[in-house]
RODO-2510 file (C-alpha; in nm, 4 decimals, decimal comma):
residues 504
     n   res          X          Y          Z
     1     m    -1,6377     0,4090     2,9421
     2     t    -1,7157     0,7642     3,0491
     3     s    -1,3552     0,8869     3,0231
     4     l    -1,3900     1,1404     2,8057
     5     t    -1,7439     1,3083     2,8424
     6     q    -1,6371     1,3102     3,2378
     7     r    -1,3205     1,4556     3,1864
     8     l    -1,4491     1,7500     2,9561
     9     a    -1,7583     1,7717     3,2441
    10     d    -1,4992     1,7875     3,5079
    11     f    -1,3206     2,0881     3,3025
    12     a    -1,6618     2,2710     3,2495
    13     a    -1,7820     2,2228     3,6420
    14     h    -1,4356     2,2680     3,8243
    15     t    -1,2918     2,5663     3,6146
    16     r    -1,2761     2,8906     3,8167
    17     f    -1,1424     3,2453     3,7348
    18     e    -0,7987     3,1802     3,8821
    19     d    -0,7403     2,9078     3,6586
    20     l    -0,7412     3,1619     3,3598
    21     p    -0,4379     3,3513     3,2540
    22     a    -0,4565     3,6921     3,1937
    23     t    -0,4917     3,6652     2,8468
    24     v    -0,7747     3,4076     2,8618
    25     v    -0,9373     3,7272     3,0971
    26     t    -0,8469     3,9670     2,8221
    27     e    -0,9771     3,7912     2,5004
    28     s    -1,3019     3,6898     2,7032
    29     k    -1,3523     4,0299     2,7645
    30     r    -1,3159     4,1193     2,4233
    31     l    -1,5096     3,9056     2,2767
    32     l    -1,7809     3,9610     2,5021
    33     l    -1,7793     4,3236     2,3937
    34     d    -1,7529     4,2018     1,9853
    35     t    -2,0343     3,9644     1,9915
    36     i    -2,2569     4,2124     2,2241
    37     g    -2,2069     4,5081     1,9162
    38     c    -2,2537     4,2498     1,6692
    39     a    -2,5940     4,1638     1,8142
    40     l    -2,6893     4,5209     1,8597
    41     g    -2,6702     4,5739     1,4951
    42     a    -2,9046     4,3091     1,4284
    43     v    -3,1525     4,4834     1,6163
    44     r    -3,3309     4,6818     1,3020
    45     t    -3,2824     4,3831     1,0599
    46     e    -3,5857     4,1872     0,9825
    47     s    -3,4343     3,9011     1,1336
    48     g    -3,3591     4,0421     1,4450
    49     r    -3,6880     4,1991     1,4396
    50     i    -3,8656     3,8588     1,4456
    51     a    -3,6328     3,6832     1,7030
    52     l    -3,7743     4,0137     1,9564
    53     d    -4,0977     3,9797     1,8661
    54     y    -4,0944     3,5785     1,9477
    55     v    -3,9825     3,6587     2,2656
    56     h    -4,2430     3,9026     2,3433
    57     l    -4,4465     3,6322     2,2565
    58     l    -4,3405     3,3801     2,5096
    59     g    -4,3125     3,5985     2,8055
    60     g    -4,1463     3,4747     3,0630
    61     k    -4,0014     3,6190     3,4314
    62     p    -3,7872     3,9067     3,4210
    63     h    -3,4740     3,6875     3,4559
    64     a    -3,2271     3,8504     3,2040
    65     t    -3,1495     4,1078     2,9961
    66     v    -3,3002     4,1099     2,6001
    67     l    -3,0776     4,3162     2,3698
    68     g    -3,1947     4,6396     2,2057
    69     t    -3,4993     4,6872     2,4246
    70     t    -3,5914     4,7493     2,8048
    71     q    -3,7570     4,4044     2,7958
    72     r    -3,6330     4,1220     3,0374
    73     s    -3,7447     3,7470     3,0125
    74     s    -3,6446     3,4045     3,0781
    75     a    -3,3052     3,3070     3,1069
    76     t    -3,3992     3,0603     2,7854
    77     a    -3,5794     3,3204     2,6301
    78     a    -3,3280     3,6295     2,6829
    79     a    -3,0258     3,3601     2,5588
    80     y    -3,2477     3,2591     2,2578
    81     a    -3,2938     3,6179     2,0947
    82     n    -2,9573     3,7512     2,2182
    83     a    -2,7955     3,4562     2,0234
    84     r    -2,9513     3,5180     1,7252
    85     l    -2,8845     3,8472     1,7023
    86     a    -2,5402     3,8122     1,7313
    87     n    -2,5323     3,5568     1,4213
    88     v    -2,7812     3,7938     1,2075
    89     l    -2,5290     3,9994     1,0417
    90     d    -2,2323     3,6969     1,0166
    91     a    -2,0034     3,9797     1,1842
    92     d    -1,9572     3,7570     1,4739
    93     d    -1,6199     3,5877     1,5252
    94     t    -1,5160     3,2609     1,3553
    95     f    -1,3119     2,9670     1,4956
    96     p    -1,0919     2,7873     1,2727
    97     t    -1,3326     2,5007     1,2405
    98     s    -1,5563     2,7003     1,0151
    99     t    -1,8202     2,7929     1,2566
   100     h    -1,9335     3,0472     1,5075
   101     f    -1,9934     3,0066     1,8947
   102     g    -1,8932     3,3023     2,0461
   103     n    -2,2503     3,3964     2,0153
   104     a    -2,4146     3,1303     2,1736
   105     t    -2,1143     3,1042     2,4757
   106     v    -2,1647     3,4845     2,5444
   107     f    -2,5154     3,5008     2,5577
   108     s    -2,5991     3,1729     2,7352
   109     a    -2,3472     3,2417     2,9617
   110     l    -2,4960     3,6040     3,0650
   111     a    -2,8777     3,4856     3,0850
   112     l    -2,7460     3,2318     3,3371
   113     a    -2,5309     3,4932     3,5305
   114     e    -2,8277     3,6936     3,5312
   115     l    -3,0579     3,4701     3,6722
   116     d    -2,7915     3,3405     3,9423
   117     g    -2,6757     3,6706     4,0075
   118     r    -2,3218     3,5467     3,9293
   119     s    -2,0225     3,7919     3,9570
   120     g    -1,8451     3,9169     3,6558
   121     r    -1,5640     3,7317     3,7105
   122     d    -1,8124     3,4641     3,6745
   123     l    -1,9174     3,5513     3,3720
   124     l    -1,6117     3,5650     3,2070
   125     t    -1,4838     3,2208     3,3205
   126     a    -1,8064     3,0819     3,2061
   127     i    -1,7266     3,2415     2,8571
   128     a    -1,3570     3,0965     2,8711
   129     v    -1,4742     2,7633     2,9440
   130     g    -1,7480     2,7640     2,7099
   131     f    -1,5893     2,8929     2,4413
   132     d    -1,2810     2,5942     2,5275
   133     v    -1,5758     2,3161     2,5184
   134     g    -1,7203     2,4529     2,1772
   135     a    -1,3738     2,4297     2,0239
   136     r    -1,2387     2,1096     2,1275
   137     i    -1,5895     1,9487     1,9748
   138     g    -1,5261     2,1435     1,6738
   139     s    -1,1852     2,0270     1,6121
   140     w    -1,2506     1,6453     1,7511
   141     m    -1,4883     1,6188     1,5143
   142     g    -1,2546     1,7396     1,2517
   143     a    -1,3087     1,9055     0,9229
   144     p    -1,7152     1,9436     0,7954
   145     m    -1,5770     1,8425     0,4476
   146     q    -1,4788     1,5456     0,2435
   147     i    -1,0808     1,5469     0,2013
   148     e    -0,9435     1,3426    -0,0504
   149     n    -0,4936     1,2941    -0,0867
   150     g    -0,5219     1,6553     0,0824
   151     k    -0,7936     1,8407    -0,1330
   152     v    -1,1509     1,9082    -0,1098
   153     i    -1,3609     1,6983    -0,2772
   154     g    -1,7182     1,8034    -0,1039
   155     w    -1,9401     1,8572     0,2189
   156     n    -1,9891     1,5883     0,4456
   157     e    -2,3293     1,4288     0,3786
   158     l    -2,4167     1,5360     0,7426
   159     g    -2,2654     1,8180     0,9859
   160     g    -2,2746     2,1276     1,0862
   161     p    -2,2044     2,4487     1,3003
   162     a    -2,4545     2,3413     1,4847
   163     a    -2,3087     2,0981     1,7128
   164     t    -2,0249     2,3489     1,8051
   165     i    -2,2774     2,6135     1,8792
   166     t    -2,4313     2,3761     2,1062
   167     w    -2,1422     2,2483     2,2894
   168     a    -2,0521     2,5846     2,3680
   169     a    -2,3573     2,7042     2,5373
   170     i    -2,3596     2,3809     2,7550
   171     g    -2,0053     2,4495     2,8706
   172     a    -2,0621     2,7824     2,9429
   173     s    -2,4252     2,7499     3,1317
   174     v    -2,2441     2,4045     3,3146
   175     n    -1,9701     2,6416     3,4529
   176     v    -2,1791     2,9383     3,5191
   177     a    -2,4643     2,7583     3,6559
   178     g    -2,2462     2,6043     3,9244
   179     l    -2,3372     2,2693     3,8637
   180     d    -2,0968     1,9626     3,9863
   181     a    -1,9340     1,6959     3,8262
   182     k    -2,1946     1,4483     3,8163
   183     q    -2,4489     1,7130     3,7340
   184     a    -2,2579     1,8603     3,4526
   185     n    -2,1885     1,4895     3,3056
   186     h    -2,5909     1,4586     3,2709
   187     a    -2,6278     1,8016     3,1377
   188     f    -2,3323     1,7382     2,8414
   189     g    -2,5665     1,4463     2,7647
   190     i    -2,9028     1,6081     2,8010
   191     g    -2,7650     1,9044     2,5393
   192     g    -2,5612     1,6944     2,3514
   193     s    -2,8583     1,4521     2,2767
   194     n    -3,1011     1,7268     2,1643
   195     s    -2,8411     1,9454     1,9663
   196     p    -3,0184     2,0591     1,6263
   197     q    -2,9794     1,8552     1,3051
   198     p    -2,6528     1,9301     1,0908
   199     t    -2,7882     2,0859     0,8263
   200     l    -2,4416     2,2247     0,6403
   201     r    -2,5349     2,0447     0,2813
   202     k    -2,8574     2,1890     0,2810
   203     w    -2,7143     2,5155     0,3247
   204     a    -2,4303     2,4843     0,1010
   205     e    -2,6351     2,3995    -0,2398
   206     s    -2,8694     2,6842    -0,1142
   207     v    -2,8476     3,0646    -0,2877
   208     e    -3,1549     3,1828    -0,1088
   209     q    -3,0770     3,1451     0,2647
   210     p    -3,2961     3,1009     0,5297
   211     m    -3,2902     3,3657     0,8352
   212     y    -3,1077     3,0937     1,0545
   213     k    -2,8772     2,9956     0,8032
   214     y    -2,7036     2,6613     0,8804
   215     a    -2,8391     2,6846     1,2195
   216     d    -2,9863     2,9273     1,4632
   217     a    -2,7811     3,0264     1,7393
   218     g    -3,0407     3,1161     1,9504
   219     w    -3,1847     2,7380     1,9657
   220     c    -2,8210     2,6312     2,0733
   221     a    -2,8236     2,9126     2,3347
   222     e    -3,1504     2,8096     2,4504
   223     i    -3,0199     2,3979     2,4951
   224     g    -2,7465     2,4754     2,6877
   225     v    -2,9404     2,6882     2,9227
   226     s    -3,1718     2,4201     2,9550
   227     s    -2,9295     2,1067     3,0007
   228     a    -2,7535     2,3194     3,2340
   229     l    -3,1111     2,4168     3,4596
   230     l    -3,2388     2,0758     3,3699
   231     g    -2,8901     1,8864     3,5336
   232     r    -2,9132     2,1274     3,8158
   233     l    -3,2491     1,9983     3,9230
   234     g    -3,1635     1,6177     3,9099
   235     s    -3,2702     1,5156     3,5285
   236     t    -3,0116     1,2870     3,3928
   237     g    -2,8849     1,2587     2,9973
   238     f    -2,6188     0,9692     2,8386
   239     k    -2,3234     1,0226     3,0587
   240     d    -2,0928     0,8348     2,7461
   241     i    -2,2629     1,1135     2,4787
   242     l    -1,8980     1,1552     2,3861
   243     d    -1,7412     0,7996     2,4347
   244     g    -1,7885     0,4796     2,2737
   245     p    -1,8693     0,3384     1,8712
   246     n    -2,1872     0,5515     1,9081
   247     a    -2,0101     0,8472     2,0538
   248     f    -2,1283     1,2005     1,9573
   249     w    -1,8955     1,2230     1,6418
   250     k    -2,0952     0,9533     1,4872
   251     l    -2,4460     1,0789     1,5790
   252     y    -2,4186     1,3595     1,3952
   253     g    -2,2239     1,2359     1,0645
   254     s    -1,8703     1,3603     1,1063
   255     p    -1,6633     1,0362     0,9114
   256     s    -1,4076     1,0634     1,1651
   257     h    -1,2758     1,2059     1,5144
   258     d    -0,9479     1,2834     1,7216
   259     d    -0,9618     1,1869     2,0516
   260     e    -0,6464     1,4197     2,1171
   261     a    -0,7312     1,7030     1,9616
   262     l    -1,0392     1,6868     2,2181
   263     l    -0,7956     1,6322     2,5409
   264     a    -0,5018     1,7877     2,4393
   265     g    -0,3888     2,1239     2,6853
   266     l    -0,7374     2,0878     2,8266
   267     g    -0,6900     2,3373     3,0925
   268     s    -0,4132     2,5241     2,9450
   269     d    -0,3948     2,5496     2,5906
   270     w    -0,6919     2,7836     2,5886
   271     q    -0,9015     2,8010     2,2469
   272     i    -1,0599     3,1393     2,3065
   273     l    -0,6932     3,2573     2,2139
   274     n    -0,7335     3,1305     1,8062
   275     t    -1,0347     3,2830     1,7367
   276     t    -1,0865     3,4960     1,4793
   277     y    -1,2789     3,8515     1,4537
   278     k    -1,4628     3,9771     1,1661
   279     p    -1,3661     4,3648     1,0385
   280     w    -1,6901     4,2871     0,7961
   281     p    -2,0084     4,1899     0,8387
   282     c    -2,0139     3,8484     0,5961
   283     c    -1,9186     3,4997     0,5661
   284     r    -1,5385     3,4370     0,6817
   285     w    -1,4116     3,2633     0,3682
   286     i    -1,4937     3,5698     0,2169
   287     h    -1,2173     3,7795     0,4439
   288     h    -0,9246     3,6385     0,2783
   289     p    -0,9943     3,8316    -0,0715
   290     l    -1,1443     4,1231     0,0967
   291     t    -0,7843     4,1809     0,3460
   292     a    -0,6069     4,1156    -0,0663
   293     f    -0,8899     4,3280    -0,2081
   294     t    -0,8503     4,6173     0,0844
   295     r    -0,4911     4,6526     0,0626
   296     l    -0,4745     4,6788    -0,2619
   297     l    -0,7149     4,9787    -0,2967
   298     a    -0,5277     5,1334    -0,0492
   299     q    -0,1637     5,0983    -0,1694
   300     h    -0,2817     5,1996    -0,4934
   301     e    -0,5850     5,4729    -0,4228
   302     l    -0,7998     5,2830    -0,6438
   303     r    -1,1331     5,4446    -0,6832
   304     p    -1,4146     5,1913    -0,6982
   305     e    -1,5227     5,3549    -1,0497
   306     e    -1,1844     5,3169    -1,1956
   307     i    -1,2231     4,9507    -1,1783
   308     e    -1,3586     4,7520    -1,4895
   309     r    -1,3585     4,4041    -1,3212
   310     v    -1,2475     4,1872    -0,9960
   311     v    -1,1649     3,8164    -0,9811
   312     v    -1,1655     3,6743    -0,6897
   313     r    -0,9651     3,3690    -0,6135
   314     a    -1,1451     3,1694    -0,3252
   315     n    -1,0286     2,9007    -0,1617
   316     p    -1,2073     2,5651    -0,1543
   317     f    -1,5043     2,6560     0,0767
   318     a    -1,6339     2,9391    -0,0963
   319     l    -1,7035     2,8065    -0,4354
   320     t    -2,0285     2,6471    -0,4055
   321     p    -2,3430     2,8614    -0,5709
   322     i    -2,4545     3,0882    -0,2960
   323     f    -2,0668     3,2431    -0,2689
   324     l    -2,0562     3,3066    -0,6501
   325     e    -2,3596     3,4666    -0,7134
   326     q    -2,4025     3,8315    -0,8383
   327     q    -2,6766     3,9627    -0,7390
   328     p    -2,8061     3,8284    -0,4047
   329     r    -3,1935     3,8587    -0,3303
   330     d    -3,2223     3,9391     0,0384
   331     p    -2,9654     4,0319     0,2918
   332     l    -2,9228     3,7052     0,4459
   333     s    -2,7829     3,5456     0,1031
   334     a    -2,5663     3,8739     0,0410
   335     e    -2,3626     3,7689     0,3434
   336     f    -2,2128     3,4684     0,1374
   337     s    -2,1787     3,6840    -0,1700
   338     h    -1,8087     3,7792    -0,3157
   339     a    -1,9771     4,0073    -0,5268
   340     h    -2,1851     4,2009    -0,2698
   341     a    -1,8754     4,2530     0,0350
   342     l    -1,6396     4,3186    -0,2552
   343     a    -1,8893     4,6360    -0,4002
   344     a    -1,9620     4,7123    -0,0305
   345     a    -1,6111     4,7536     0,0630
   346     a    -1,5135     4,9216    -0,2662
   347     w    -1,7734     5,1933    -0,2033
   348     q    -1,6974     5,2328     0,1468
   349     i    -2,0010     5,1368     0,3344
   350     p    -1,9276     5,1525     0,7024
   351     a    -1,8749     4,7422     0,8020
   352     g    -2,2150     4,7089     0,9754
   353     p    -2,6071     4,6646     0,9208
   354     l    -2,5621     4,9272     0,6218
   355     w    -2,4395     4,6971     0,4211
   356     y    -2,7843     4,5141     0,3819
   357     e    -2,9978     4,7921     0,4298
   358     p    -3,2347     4,8444     0,0996
   359     q    -3,0523     5,1742     0,0248
   360     t    -2,6915     4,9704    -0,0050
   361     m    -2,8416     4,6566    -0,1888
   362     l    -3,0521     4,8493    -0,4282
   363     d    -2,7620     5,1246    -0,5228
   364     e    -2,6875     5,1289    -0,8079
   365     r    -2,3148     5,1695    -0,8029
   366     i    -2,3371     4,8599    -0,5537
   367     v    -2,5614     4,6579    -0,8212
   368     a    -2,2982     4,7435    -1,0977
   369     f    -1,9988     4,6922    -0,9220
   370     r    -2,1283     4,3301    -0,8203
   371     s    -2,2035     4,2696    -1,2219
   372     r    -1,8212     4,2940    -1,2578
   373     v    -1,7047     4,0331    -1,0020
   374     s    -1,6386     3,6866    -1,0459
   375     v    -1,4781     3,4058    -0,8740
   376     t    -1,2330     3,1294    -0,9773
   377     a    -1,0363     2,8993    -0,7338
   378     e    -0,6944     2,9944    -0,5361
   379     p    -0,4515     2,7565    -0,6375
   380     s    -0,2480     2,7726    -0,3537
   381     s    -0,5312     2,6505    -0,1037
   382     s    -0,6152     2,3163    -0,3183
   383     n    -0,3941     2,1690    -0,0908
   384     i    -0,6470     2,1878     0,2546
   385     a    -0,4257     1,9632     0,4547
   386     e    -0,1446     2,2174     0,4222
   387     w    -0,3068     2,4377     0,6360
   388     m    -0,4841     2,2390     0,8891
   389     t    -0,3578     2,1220     1,2506
   390     g    -0,5508     1,9221     1,4832
   391     g    -0,8901     1,9511     1,3181
   392     q    -0,8431     2,3664     1,2775
   393     w    -0,7308     2,5720     0,9702
   394     r    -0,4931     2,8328     1,0406
   395     g    -0,4778     3,0245     0,7067
   396     v    -0,6645     2,9161     0,3937
   397     p    -0,5293     3,1593     0,1098
   398     g    -0,7153     3,3795    -0,0879
   399     g    -0,6892     3,7104    -0,3140
   400     v    -0,8299     3,8932    -0,6234
   401     d    -0,6867     4,0032    -0,9407
   402     i    -0,8394     4,4053    -1,0106
   403     y    -0,8431     4,5288    -1,3661
   404     a    -0,8169     4,8876    -1,3921
   405     r    -0,5861     5,1819    -1,5294
   406     g    -0,5021     4,8991    -1,8091
   407     q    -0,3298     4,6926    -1,5174
   408     v    -0,3533     4,3740    -1,3243
   409     f    -0,3622     4,4147    -0,9654
   410     s    -0,2753     4,1059    -0,7546
   411     c    -0,2730     4,0166    -0,3732
   412     t    -0,2973     3,7158    -0,1810
   413     a    -0,3248     3,7161     0,1670
   414     d    -0,2852     3,3461     0,3640
   415     h    -0,4316     3,5262     0,6777
   416     a    -0,7602     3,6968     0,6848
   417     s    -0,7900     4,0681     0,8670
   418     g    -0,8623     3,9554     1,2213
   419     d    -0,6609     3,6145     1,2573
   420     p    -0,4444     3,6111     1,5460
   421     w    -0,1867     3,4206     1,4085
   422     s    -0,0312     3,6678     1,2490
   423     a     0,1201     4,0461     1,3958
   424     s    -0,0349     4,2250     1,0857
   425     t    -0,3975     4,0860     1,0957
   426     l    -0,4073     4,0670     1,4841
   427     f    -0,7698     4,2761     1,5799
   428     s    -0,6667     4,5483     1,8124
   429     n    -0,8803     4,6580     2,0976
   430     e    -0,9077     4,9958     1,8417
   431     q    -1,0617     4,8063     1,6114
   432     i    -1,3108     4,6193     1,8023
   433     s    -1,4141     4,9122     1,9617
   434     r    -1,4272     5,0832     1,6045
   435     k    -1,6704     4,8286     1,4886
   436     f    -1,8724     4,8057     1,8405
   437     n    -1,9550     5,2159     1,7692
   438     v    -2,0626     5,1354     1,4163
   439     m    -2,2429     4,8329     1,5843
   440     v    -2,5010     5,0611     1,7765
   441     g    -2,5056     5,3001     1,5342
   442     l    -2,2341     5,5763     1,5876
   443     g    -1,9763     5,6652     1,3818
   444     e    -1,6172     5,5030     1,4041
   445     r    -1,5116     5,7839     1,6164
   446     g    -1,8183     5,7324     1,8358
   447     d    -1,9825     6,0220     1,6760
   448     g    -2,3502     6,0771     1,7576
   449     p    -2,6153     6,1748     2,0091
   450     p    -2,5010     6,2941     2,3529
   451     a    -2,6778     5,9900     2,5241
   452     l    -2,6032     5,7099     2,2701
   453     q    -2,2679     5,8136     2,2859
   454     n    -2,2763     5,8248     2,7000
   455     a    -2,4568     5,4928     2,7265
   456     a    -2,2117     5,3357     2,4383
   457     r    -1,9309     5,4217     2,6277
   458     e    -2,0815     5,2452     2,9693
   459     l    -2,1501     4,9464     2,7874
   460     s    -1,7831     4,9191     2,6763
   461     n    -1,6285     5,0389     3,0024
   462     a    -1,8472     4,7626     3,2177
   463     v    -1,7293     4,5062     2,9752
   464     m    -1,4042     4,5763     2,9737
   465     t    -1,3518     4,6247     3,3619
   466     l    -1,5876     4,3088     3,4494
   467     d    -1,3504     4,1653     3,6549
   468     t    -1,3417     4,4194     3,9368
   469     g    -1,7598     4,5077     3,9169
   470     p    -2,1095     4,3685     3,8569
   471     i    -2,3057     4,1945     3,6357
   472     s    -2,5965     4,4360     3,6750
   473     r    -2,3571     4,7115     3,5329
   474     i    -2,4011     4,5278     3,2240
   475     a    -2,7262     4,4877     3,2035
   476     d    -2,8013     4,8791     3,3504
   477     s    -2,5928     5,0002     3,0498
   478     l    -2,7535     4,7683     2,7873
   479     s    -3,0914     4,9286     2,9256
   480     a    -2,9490     5,2999     2,8683
   481     l    -2,8408     5,2203     2,5511
   482     a    -3,1816     5,0501     2,4305
   483     l    -3,3457     5,3647     2,5438
   484     a    -3,1302     5,5890     2,3979
   485     t    -3,1177     5,3948     2,0399
   486     t    -3,5073     5,3870     2,0367
   487     s    -3,5434     5,7739     2,1368
   488     p    -3,6889     5,9500     1,8822
   489     s    -3,4266     6,2285     1,8545
   490     t    -3,1711     5,8942     1,7487
   491     p    -3,1738     5,9148     1,4196
   492     l    -3,0816     5,6228     1,1482
   493     h    -2,8157     5,5861     0,9110
   494     t    -2,8742     5,7109     0,5703
   495     l    -2,6797     5,6590     0,2788
   496     q    -2,6587     5,9359     0,0482
   497     a    -2,5752     5,9524    -0,3082
   498     d    -2,2166     5,9980    -0,3130
   499     g    -2,1835     5,7135    -0,0514
   500     v    -2,1109     5,9257     0,2329
   501     v    -2,3055     5,7885     0,5429
   502     q    -2,4910     6,0657     0,7301
   503     r    -2,7551     6,1021     0,9864
   504     s    -3,1033     6,2679     0,8848
***
């Protein structure tokens, strides 16, 4: 039987722009702009430099845009570089199966849309479809940790985000490449069979992180693009990759699966509406305590120098050694440190690349504040089953206790800033715009050199009007932005002694 595989492949192949509700079109634009911003923010990081150097080394026909440069490359190479860039800062959106896949969804779709000269509407459709496929695969396989009597007792022996990242890229690529149902079925088999190894357990026990962390989003995007192109050329794959006793969920090490979660509401319940955006560039599990922390800072006008210590109350996912590290040794590891995130937020470091640049990582005030942060378990999130729906969790509480002024200021956040299920945490268009400006090198208000301002504004406009304009507007705007960013007249951010970010 190939019913699950074929039904999902049919959805990926047949869905068109006219099938998308207006809310899904809007969210696809928001995700596209946010993901592009996250990628541009990582261009000058060491991991970003390596990704761009790698693509330059590969060469390739100039079919698709490589972000942060005026270079164009093959669709596979561009998808690789751009998706990897989008995940470098860990500022990209997170779906409530504990995975990121907006990165590969967006950039596999963009690469193939440029290759084939698709319309803006085609790109938005592919983003919505690919995201849905990735989200459904993740929900189908369930939580990546062992749960007993509602409590987390450890990580699965196998598992990891690479599966959903790859499947999102496959779904987006199949749709935008115009595959028919038969070709899509084979592309599913090709991509699913070649998904990267499940390394979540290795990631969870490692204090010092490799540059690809739990998965290289670039490789996942490249697999999606390649599987669609191979399927279109007539290559075959397992037609029943999602079916039978040796279906993908079992091959990937999931202890169970939920077929209803895979297909329920297919084509009507769009999962992109459930993605969570990140106000801060760090692991999503840190955002619940961060939300509580920043609320207390604002409510009581607490200054970092008067805070004696902070106790973070974290959910069960954020209690492994990497989350407990007070003095992370490198930027990638710092993305999972409660202590570093709270220190950066306390000293109001702009939430973007500057969180992980040397002048922040080594700043004496940041180092001192990190040493005053400890982590314990949040009691109200211990029974994880209470917070799960259809293989997803819509809220996992986290909080903080701040010791200052001879008092203890406490707050717990059931939802984190950026969650779409609460009016108070929903990420607004204005917040996405401010985040985008910071990522491209402007202030939150878009202040900066005129050339950079104009290029950023044009890119934002091109994305938000994509359903009425061509793909070429995005490519042209990205090229103009790369030129403006690399211009000698465009200065870099520097951190001054008083904690104020200026340009010099």
